[in-house]
C-alpha positions as CSV (number, residue, x, y, z in Angstrom):
1,X,0.0,0.0,0.0
2,X,1.5,3.3,-1.1
3,X,-0.8,5.5,1.1
4,X,0.0,6.4,4.6
5,X,-3.4,7.7,5.6
6,X,-5.6,5.7,8.1
7,X,-8.8,4.5,6.5
8,X,-10.6,1.8,4.5
9,X,-8.7,0.0,1.8
10,X,-9.2,-3.0,-0.5
11,X,-7.2,-6.1,-0.1
12,X,-7.2,-9.3,-2.2
13,X,-7.2,-12.8,-1.0
14,X,-5.8,-15.9,-2.7
15,X,-8.7,-16.2,-5.2
16,X,-8.2,-12.6,-6.2
17,X,-11.5,-11.5,-4.7
18,X,-11.3,-8.1,-3.0
19,X,-12.5,-7.2,0.4
20,X,-12.5,-4.0,2.5
21,X,-10.4,-3.6,5.6
22,X,-9.5,-0.8,8.0
23,X,-5.7,0.1,8.0
24,X,-3.9,2.1,10.6
25,X,-0.6,3.7,9.4
26,X,-0.1,6.5,11.9
27,X,-0.3,5.2,15.5
28,X,3.1,3.4,15.4
29,X,5.9,4.9,13.3
30,X,7.0,2.5,10.5
31,X,4.2,0.0,11.2
32,X,1.0,-0.7,9.3
33,X,-1.9,-2.5,11.1
34,X,-5.0,-4.1,9.6
35,X,-8.1,-4.5,11.8
36,X,-9.3,-8.1,11.9
37,X,-11.6,-8.0,14.9
38,X,-13.2,-5.3,17.1
39,X,-16.2,-5.1,19.4
40,X,-17.7,-2.8,22.0
41,X,-18.3,-3.9,25.6
42,X,-22.0,-4.4,25.0
43,X,-21.1,-6.9,22.2
44,X,-18.6,-8.9,24.2
45,X,-20.9,-11.8,24.6
46,X,-21.5,-12.4,20.9
47,X,-20.6,-16.1,20.5
48,X,-18.4,-15.4,17.5
49,X,-16.4,-13.0,19.6
50,X,-16.5,-14.5,23.1
51,X,-16.4,-18.2,22.4
52,X,-14.5,-18.8,19.2
53,X,-10.7,-19.2,19.0
54,X,-8.9,-17.4,16.2
55,X,-8.5,-20.6,14.2
56,X,-12.2,-20.9,13.9
57,X,-14.3,-19.3,11.1
58,X,-16.7,-17.1,12.9
59,X,-17.2,-13.9,10.9
60,X,-19.3,-10.9,12.2
61,X,-20.0,-8.1,9.8
62,X,-16.9,-9.2,7.8
63,X,-17.7,-6.9,4.9
64,X,-18.2,-3.8,7.0
65,X,-15.3,-3.1,9.3
66,X,-16.4,-1.3,12.4
67,X,-15.5,-0.8,16.1
68,X,-18.7,-2.3,17.6
69,X,-19.1,-5.8,16.3
70,X,-16.6,-7.1,13.7
71,X,-14.6,-10.2,12.9
72,X,-13.0,-11.1,9.6
73,X,-13.5,-14.6,8.0
74,X,-10.8,-17.2,8.8
75,X,-9.6,-17.2,5.2
76,X,-9.1,-13.5,5.3
77,X,-7.4,-13.5,8.6
78,X,-5.0,-16.2,7.4
79,X,-4.3,-14.2,4.3
80,X,-3.5,-11.1,6.4
81,X,-1.4,-13.3,8.8
82,X,0.7,-14.7,5.9
83,X,1.9,-11.1,5.2
84,X,2.4,-10.0,8.8
85,X,5.1,-10.1,11.4
86,X,3.3,-8.6,14.4
87,X,-0.1,-8.9,16.0
88,X,-1.5,-6.4,18.5
89,X,-4.4,-5.8,20.7
90,X,-5.6,-2.4,21.7
91,X,-8.5,-1.0,23.6
92,X,-10.7,1.9,22.6
93,X,-8.6,2.7,19.6
94,X,-11.4,4.5,17.9
95,X,-11.8,6.8,20.9
96,X,-8.2,7.9,21.0
97,X,-8.1,9.9,17.8
98,X,-6.0,7.2,16.1
99,X,-3.2,7.4,18.8
100,X,-2.4,4.2,20.7
101,X,-1.1,5.8,23.9
102,X,0.2,2.3,24.8
103,X,-2.0,2.0,27.9
104,X,-4.0,-1.3,27.8
105,X,-2.0,-2.4,24.8
106,X,-0.4,-5.7,23.8
107,X,2.0,-6.6,21.0
108,X,3.9,-9.6,20.0
109,X,5.3,-11.4,17.0
110,X,3.7,-14.4,15.2
111,X,7.1,-16.1,15.3
112,X,7.2,-16.0,19.2
113,X,3.5,-16.6,19.7
114,X,1.0,-17.4,16.9
115,X,-2.4,-16.3,18.2
116,X,-3.9,-17.9,15.1
117,X,-2.9,-21.4,16.0
118,X,-2.6,-21.5,19.8
119,X,-4.9,-23.6,21.9
120,X,-4.4,-24.1,25.6
121,X,-4.6,-22.5,28.9
122,X,-2.2,-20.9,31.3
123,X,0.7,-21.0,28.9
124,X,3.5,-18.4,28.8
125,X,4.7,-16.8,25.6
126,X,7.1,-13.9,24.8
127,X,5.5,-10.5,24.0
128,X,7.3,-7.3,22.8
129,X,5.2,-5.0,25.0
130,X,2.3,-5.3,27.4
131,X,0.4,-2.7,29.4
132,X,-2.5,-3.5,31.7
133,X,-4.0,-0.6,33.7
134,X,-0.7,1.3,33.5
135,X,1.5,-1.6,34.5
136,X,3.9,-2.1,31.6
137,X,6.8,-4.3,30.5
138,X,8.9,-4.6,27.4
139,X,10.2,-7.9,26.1
140,X,8.7,-10.2,28.7
141,X,6.4,-13.2,28.9
142,X,2.7,-13.2,29.5
143,X,0.3,-16.0,30.3
144,X,-2.4,-16.8,27.8
145,X,-5.6,-18.8,27.4
146,X,-7.6,-19.8,24.3
147,X,-10.0,-22.7,23.9
148,X,-11.8,-23.7,20.8
149,X,-15.6,-23.3,21.4
150,X,-14.7,-22.0,24.8
151,X,-13.1,-18.6,24.8
152,X,-11.0,-16.2,22.6
153,X,-7.3,-15.7,23.4
154,X,-6.8,-13.5,26.5
155,X,-4.7,-12.7,29.6
156,X,-6.0,-13.3,33.1
157,X,-4.5,-10.4,35.2
158,X,-4.6,-12.3,38.5
159,X,-2.4,-15.1,37.3
160,X,1.1,-15.0,38.9
161,X,2.9,-17.8,37.0
162,X,4.7,-15.6,34.5
163,X,7.2,-12.7,34.2
164,X,4.6,-9.9,33.7
165,X,2.4,-9.7,36.8
166,X,-0.2,-6.9,36.6
167,X,-2.1,-8.5,39.6
168,X,-1.9,-5.4,41.8
169,X,-5.2,-3.7,41.4
170,X,-6.6,-6.6,39.4
171,X,-10.3,-7.5,39.7
172,X,-11.1,-11.1,40.7
173,X,-10.5,-13.3,37.6
174,X,-10.0,-10.2,35.5
175,X,-9.7,-10.9,31.7
176,X,-7.8,-8.7,29.3
177,X,-7.3,-8.5,25.5
178,X,-9.9,-10.9,24.1
179,X,-12.3,-12.9,26.1
180,X,-14.0,-10.8,28.8
181,X,-15.7,-12.9,31.4
182,X,-14.7,-10.5,34.2
183,X,-14.1,-6.8,33.7
184,X,-12.0,-4.3,35.7
185,X,-13.4,-0.7,35.5
186,X,-9.8,0.5,35.4
187,X,-9.0,-1.4,32.2
188,X,-10.0,0.6,29.2
189,X,-12.8,-1.0,27.2
190,X,-14.9,0.2,24.3
191,X,-18.3,1.5,25.0
């Protein structure tokens, strides 16, 4: 993509069919990001968002990227993944005037932790950067869960078995960056 302006763009998957995506070029210098999933707090319990792992095909409004209830098809996510180095999870991106701010933010590489293929619970993986409620760490490990037909990938902030421990101020069984069974009002979530 030659443009550097945030907005909606056409991509093509393997069968040369085009589809629309939202791309962010400005929040992280030198990095382009493509939105593959987004939802508001009121839509957190949609089964395609709450209970489907990334390796499952569970599209929601896949032809109309939006911040309130959206998930790409598995084929499109795989196509985007095949051209990507990093994955990231942010909260309330649309409310921050396209600036990350790095609070309640998570980023890693597919080579260290492939969120598209991982299934398991309470497993540690390297991440480049994580920030939960203002507790931050660079190049650390975090503990993740993702279960097919159970829950989307996420971090449980009360867990203590990994290098990054944002358990101070955590709500009981607080979930971050994906499946949200338990919220903490101090963790930024979409409306």
